N, C-alpha and C positions, 0 to 999 in steps of 0.2 A: 642491236638497237640502235648504233649508232647511223648506218646506213638507213635504216626505214626513218629517220629526225630526219636525214639528211636529203631526203627521194625528192622534196619539191624546192628546196632551197636553192641558192646560187653562192656558193662561199666564192670570196674574190681568188686569185693567186696572186704569186710573189709580187708582181707587176700591180695589178689592182691595188695588193694594201700597201704598196710606197704611194702609190696617185691616191690614194686617199689622203694617207695620213700630211701628204704637202699640202692639201686642200686647206689643212687647217693651222700651218705655220701663218704666224704674221710675217707681214711685211718689212724686211730691213733687219729681219733675225739672224744673228750669227750663232750659227746650230752647227753642234760635230755631231759628226755619225760615225757610229759605232762600227765593228770590223761584221763582214756578213750582211746579209738582207738590209740592214739599215742603209750602207753603201748607194744601194740603189733607189733612194729617194733623192738623191743628185739629180737623175736623170728625167724625174717629172717634173721639173717647175715650171710651169709656163711661160712663152716669151713674153716679155715686159715687168714681170715681177722678180725683186730684187728678196734674195736672201743668202746670206752669206755662209758659205761652208766650209769648216775647220776639220783639218784631221790632226790626230796629236802628233805624228810624226813631221808638223812643221810645215804647212799650208794653212793658208786663209785664204780664199776666193776659189776653193776648189769646183770645179765643173763637172757635168756628165764623163759617163766614161766613154773613150774615143773610139773612132770605126778602128776595124781590124787593121789596117792598113795606114792607120796614124799614129800607130801607140810608139811611144818616148818609155823606153826601160828605165830611165833615168827619175821618170817624175810615175809615182806611185803612192797609192795610199797608206794609213796603217794596215793594214791587210794584206799589202804587197798587191795589190792590182793597181792595174794602169788607169788612172786617172789624167783629165783635161785641168787646165787653168784658163779662167777669164780673166776679163780687162779689168787692171787694178790689180790683181793677184800677187801675194806675198810668199816669201819661201823662208825660215828662219829654224833657228837649233830647237833641237827639242828641248831644252831646259826652257825658254820662249815660250814654247809651247806649252810648257804644265803650268809657269806661270800664269799662262789665260785662264786655264782651268783654274785651278784654286785661288783665282783671284777674284773667281766669281765673274768674268767676263764674257761669259757663255750663257746667253738667253733660253738655250734648250740643246740636251745632249737625249739622240735617240739610239738606243741598246736593242742587242736581240736578247732573249732570257730563255733561261730552261723553264723557271717557274716566276710565277708573281704573284704575293699574298694579298688577302684585303685591305691590310695594312700601309700596303705599298715596299713591302720587304722584297728586294730582286734578288735571285739566285742565279749567274748567267757567267759562272766561271765553266775553263772547258773542264771535259770529263775523261779526256784520255789523251796517251801522247799520241796519239793518229790522228790529232784536232789540227785544224791550219795552223792554230794558232797557241802553241800550250803551253797557254803561260794566262792570268788573269788581264794583263796589258794595262790600261788605264783606268779600265772600268770604275772600278774605287774612288779614282781624282773624279773621275766625273760625274759618278753618281751624288756626289756631294756637294760638287764646286759649280755645278750648271744652273742656272735657275730654278728650268721643267726638266725633268727629267719623264721622258716617254718609251713605251716599249711597242717594239715593233714583233711579233711572232706568230708560229698556228696556235690557233684557241685549243687542241689537245696534240698528243702525241700519236706517233704512227700507228700505236696502238690502243688509241683511245683515251690514254688518260690524262687527264685532265692538269694542265698549266696552269690554271687560276685559282688558287687555291686558298684554304682559311690559316693555314702556316706552311712556310719553306719545308722542304722535305731536305732540299740540298744546301751546304753550305753558302750563307748568305755572304754576296757580293759588299750589299751596303743596307741598312735598315730604313724601313720606312721613307725611304726616297721616289719612287714611281707617283707621277703626278697622274696618267693615262695611257692608257693599252688598246692597241692596233691591232685585232687579228683578221684571221681569215673569214669570220663569223659576225664579228661585233666592233664595236669603239665605247669602251668604258674609262670612265675617270673613278678616279681613287679618291674617295672622301672619306668622311668623321663615321660615316653609316659602312664602309665597305666600297663595292664595287657597283656607280652607278651607271647605267645603261645610257650611251647617247646616240648611240646609231646601230642597227642589224641589218646584215642584209636579204636581199628581195627573197619573201616565201618561207622566210624561216620566223616561228615563233617564239616570245620569249620562254613560255613551258619547254619546248624544243633546246633552247638555250642553254639552260638552266640543268638539263642533265648531263650536259656537256664542260659543268662548270661546278667546282668543287667547293665554293664556297658562295655566299648566297647574293644575287641579283637584285638590284633595288631601280625604282623607278626614279627617273626625278624628279623633287619636289615641285609643285604647282606654286605659283602666286597668288 
C-alpha cells in the first residue's frame, strides 16, 4: 500500500528535510540542535542569515560540519560529531549550557523522535545499547526548557508503521511539548485540534498522507 501511495510523490531526503526546516527559523533565533538528523540543520542556513546554534556540551555559535581536511578532533557537538565555530562563538562549561536550557533562554530546540502524539507528547529515548548515544541525554531538559520544540523525523518506520500517532507507545521523553513536526512527507503544526497540515511534498494527496498517519490530520482553519 505504501509503495502505491508514494508512486507519484517526491519524498524529501534527509538533506531536503533539514533545508525545509531551516526556511522556517526566524532571523536571530537561538537554536539547540539535538543529536542525529537535527545537527544537519546547521549546514543549510543561507549566507547572510543569522541563526545562533547551541550545543548542550557547551557551544554557542556552532557552524556547519567541517570539510574532511579541516576537522578539529577537539571540537565536537553533543553527538561527538565534528563541527565548526562561527565568528563570535563561545565555549563554556556543561553546567552553564544547561542553565541556558533550563532558564528558558533558547528560542527553539530541534530534536529527532521515534513517535510524536497529536497532543504534542514526544518519545525519543534511545532503544538499545547499540545506539550511538546510549542515554536520553538532555532531551528532557530541552523539551521543556526551549520556547519552541520542533521535531524532524521520517514520517513512518522502515516497516511502514506511522510515527505520528494518537498516543505514543514508547516511554515519553516529555508530555505536550512538541509545537511542529517536519517529516519527509509533510510539515504539521501541533494544535489544540491535533496535527494541522502546513505543507506537503509534491505529488502526495492529503488522503494518501492520512493513510500513513495514525492520528487525524486537520486542514488549517481559514479566516
